[in-house]
N, C-alpha and C positions, 0 to 999 in steps of 0.2 A: 421460429417465433412461438410455436406451441410450447417448447421447453422453456423459453424465456418467460412465458406467462406463468409457468409453474414455479420458476425460481424467484421471480420478482418479489413476492410477499416476504420472503425470508430476509431481504435486505432493506426493508423499509418499516416504518411505524414502530409498533411496540416491540417487535423482535430485535431491533437495533439496541434498545435500552437494556434488553435482557443480556446482551453480550458485554455491556460496559464493565461489569464486575470482573469478568475474566480478563479483560484488557488491563485493568488496574493491577490485578494479581500478577499477571505475567510480566508487566513492566517493572514492578517492585522486585520480582524474583530475578530478572535479568540484570537490573541495575546493581544489585548486590554483588555481582561478579566483576563489576568494573573496577579498575585500579583507581586509587585515590591520589590526587596530587601529581600524577604522572601523565604525560601526553600519550594518547592512544587513539587508534582508529575506531570510530564508533560503528562503521559499516557492518563488520561481522556480528556485533551484538544486536544491531537492528534486524539483521537477517534471521538470527535465532529467534528474536522476539516476535517478529511478524509471523514466522512459521508456527510458533507455539500458539499464538492467538488464533490463527486460522484453523489449526488442527483441533483446538478445543471448541471454537464457536461454530465451525462449519461441519466438522466430522463428529464432534462430541466424543473424540477418541480419548481413550485412557488405557493404562496397563500396557500389555504387549503390543497392541495395535499402535498406540501413540509412540512407543519406543522405536518400533520398526520404521514408521513413517518419518520420524525425526531424523533417523539415520539415512534413509533413502532419498528423501526429497531434495536436500541441498545439492548433492552431486548430480542428481537427475535434472534439476532445473538449470544448473550451470551448464551442463552438457547440451541440454535442449535448446537454450537460447543461442548457443554457438552454432549448432547444426542448422538452426533456422536460416542463418545467413551463409551457410556453406555452399560453395559452387558445386560440390559433389553430391550426387543423388545416391539413394540407397539401392544398391544392386543385389541385395540379398546375400551379401558377403557374410562369412562366419567370423570375420576379423574386422578390426578397426572401430572407429567411433560409432558408426551406425549400429553395428552388432552389439556394442556395449550398451547403447541406448535401448535397443530392443530387449536385452536381458533385464535392464532396470525396469522397463515397462511391464514385462511379464511378472517381475517380483511385485511391482506396485499393484497390478491386477489381483494377484493372489491375496495380498493384504487387504485391499479395498473390498473385494468380493466377500471375503470372510467377515470383514467388519459389517458390511451391509446385511449379511445373513444374521449376524448377532443382533443388529438393530431391529430387524423384522421380528425377531423372536423375543424382544424385550417386552415384558408384561406391562411396563410403564411407558410404552412408546408414546401414547397420546399426551403424556405430561412433559415430554422432552421439548426443548426449545432450539436445538441445533438444526442446521440446514439439512443434514442428512436425514434426520427423523422426518422432517417435512417432505422431503423428496420421496421417501419410502411410502408415505401416506398420500401423496399427490396422485391425481388421476387426470388423464386427458378428457376432453369434452365428451368422448364416447364411453367414458368410464374405465378405460384400460389403464392399468398401472404401468409405470416405467419399469423396463427390464433392469436387472442388476447391472448389466454391462453399460446400459445407457447412463445409469446413475454414477457408475465408476468413471465414465468418460467426463461427465459434467463436473464431478468433484476434482478430477485432475486439472481441468481447465481453470476452475476456481483457485485451486492451490497454486498453480503456476502463475496465474495472472495477478492474484491478490497478494502474494508473498513478496516477490522481489520489488515490484513497483513501489509499494508502500514503504519498504525498508529503505530504498534509495531516496525517496522523498524525505523521510525522516533524517537521513544522513545529510541531505542538502539543507534541511532546516537547521541542524546544528552548525553546519558550515556558515550559514547566513547569520544566525543569531550571535555567534561568537565574534563576528565582525561588526556588529551594530550594538554597542554597549547601552546606549540610551534606550533603544527598543527593548533590550533584554531586561533592563531595570523596570520598565513600564509593565512588561509581561509578568514579572515576578510579583510586582505590587498588585496586578489585576487578579492573578490566580489566588493570592493570599486573601484577597477581599471577596473571593467567590465569584468574580466576573469571568466572562468568556469571549466578549466581542472582539477585543484586539487579538486574542489568540486565534480565533476562527479566521479573522482577516489575514493574519500572518501565514496560516496554512494555505490560504488561497493565493497569497502573493509568492510564496515559495514555489507553488505549482506554476504560477505565471512566468516567473523569471528562470526557473530551473525545471522545466518539464522533463520527466524521466524518459518519456517517449516523444520524439520530435516529429515523427512522420506517420501518417495513416493513409490508407488507400481506399478508394471506392471504385467499383466497376460500373460502367454504363450498361444497363440492362434494357433500356428502351431503344427503339430503332435509332434515334438520335437524341442528343441532349445539348441545349444551348448553354454556353458558359461564357459570359461576357461577350466578346466579339467573335468567339469561336463556336463551331458546331461539332460536337464529338460524336463519332459513330459508335454503334453498339460494339461491346467487347473491349473498348479502350479503358484504361485505368487513369484515375486522377489521384495524384499524390498531394496531400495537404501538409504543408510545413507548419506544424503547430508553433514552433518557436518564432517563426516569422510573423504569424498572426498575433502572437502575444507581444511582439515588439512594434506593433503598429502605433505610431505616435498620434494618429488621428483618433484612436480609441483610448489609448493609455498615455496621457501626457508624461513626458520624461520617462519613457518606457525602460530605459537602462537603470533607473533608480529603484532600489529595493525599498518600497514604501507601502507597508500594509495598511496605512491609513486610507488608502484609496478604496479599500473594501470594507471599512468600518461602516456599519449601517447601510451598506450598498451591496446588492446582489450582483454578481458578475453576469454579463450578458451571455446567453447560451451560444451565440455565434462568434464571440470574440475571445472568450475564455474557454478553451477546449482541451484541457489536459486529459479528459476522459473520452475524447472523441465527441461525436454528436449523432443525432438522428436515431433511427431504430437500432443501430448497432452501438450506441453509447454504452460505455462500461456499466454493466448492471450492478456492480458493487461500488459505485461512486460514493453513495451516502455512507456505506459501511467504512470505506477507506478514509473518508474525511472524519468520521466519528473516531476511528482508531487513532489517526494522527493527532487529533485534538486531545484525546484521553491520554495517550502516551506522553506527549509534550507537557501537558498540565501536570501529570504525576511526577515527571522528572523535575520540573521547575519547582514543585512543592517540596521536593526532597533533596535536591542537589543544587549546588552553585556551579555555574559554568564560567570558567576563566575566559575573558575576552582576549583578543589578539589583534596585532597590527600586521600579521602575515598577509601576503598577497592572497587574493581569492584562489581557491582550488580550481584547477582546470577540469574540463569535462573529460571523462573517460568512458569509452564504450564497453558495455558488457555483452555486446551482440545485438540485443533488441533494445535495451535500456541504457541510460546514461547515469553515471554516478560520479561523485567527487574523486578526482584522481588519487588523492592521498587518503581516501577513506573517511573523510569528515573528521579530521583529528581534533581532539578536545582534551581539556584538563578539567576534571570535576572534583568537587569536595562535597562530602555529605553535610547537609545543613545540621546545625546543632539541635534544632527541634524539627523533627520530621513528622509529617502527617500523611497517611496513606490514602484514606478514602477521599473521593472527590468533594470539593467545595467544603472542606472542614477546617481550613486554616483560620486561625485568629487574625483579625485585621491588624492587630498591633505588632505582629511578628516583624522583626527587623532583619534586613538582608545585607550581607556583605558580599560585594562583587569584586573579585580579584581581576587584575589585568597584568599583561606581560610587562607593561611599562611601569606599573606600580609595585609589583612583587607581592 
């Protein structure tokens, strides 16, 4: 809780808006590598994109540090989520998956600790907006600074948690939008007109219908805890099925329907919409993630046309901890004739051509 208090300001208020420019830049950079007019899986691209965004906004990394972390984090995160659910424990072996993960972790620590030292020595430290710079300057209530290893541990948690979950949600967003042509048309018209309400609601609805994490657990720490008709003793765990909560028809009428309008001008209830968990352990980066998804989707819609499809919904595929579209959120995109990169700069008169599988 002490560390959470130090981290929280970095993910709220004015700091969030300072990150928006980086998010737009990285989205444009990644989208330029996408094939035009050919079906492809968007998941790998979103993985690269969210990693680059988090490296720039959280670590403020550049140069050699950025290059080394870009190379190291994807395989480390992929192996880490698989080991999380592994029935085999780490026996200190010098071989196998756990040994490989320990080697990656040592390499990460080497890079991260060197980066932290360079940030501490930065003469312009107080002018920086990245999370790492704020952590370096943070102090506990007794005035003690965070140790370098403490900061490295916190950064690793942020990198692991904020990178893959956001990428998977963006992949689901593409999968959903390409199957809802009328909604896609409305979104394009909205972003071209400088609006954001429907897009924000769409991000909320994607997370309701396709939560990338479906289960969270809490431990009973009191001697007993009443839960409905039961009394749970200390030490027991409660597993919350997020997807079941989101499909409660008493809270969300026609819960199986993908309907962003249910969230237009309506805030989701904190106890019924829980893709980020809840309580004191609710994801500290929830506001950051929602901003990132809105910025990325807005930038893509401003600059690219997405072909709609009548293909069946993509099935859910487990990546260990998170869920992603089984076929990688496949899409066909075309660069729009008139592209505009900066947020909210599109002329309202711009015309849009939406292509469809059945139209050609």
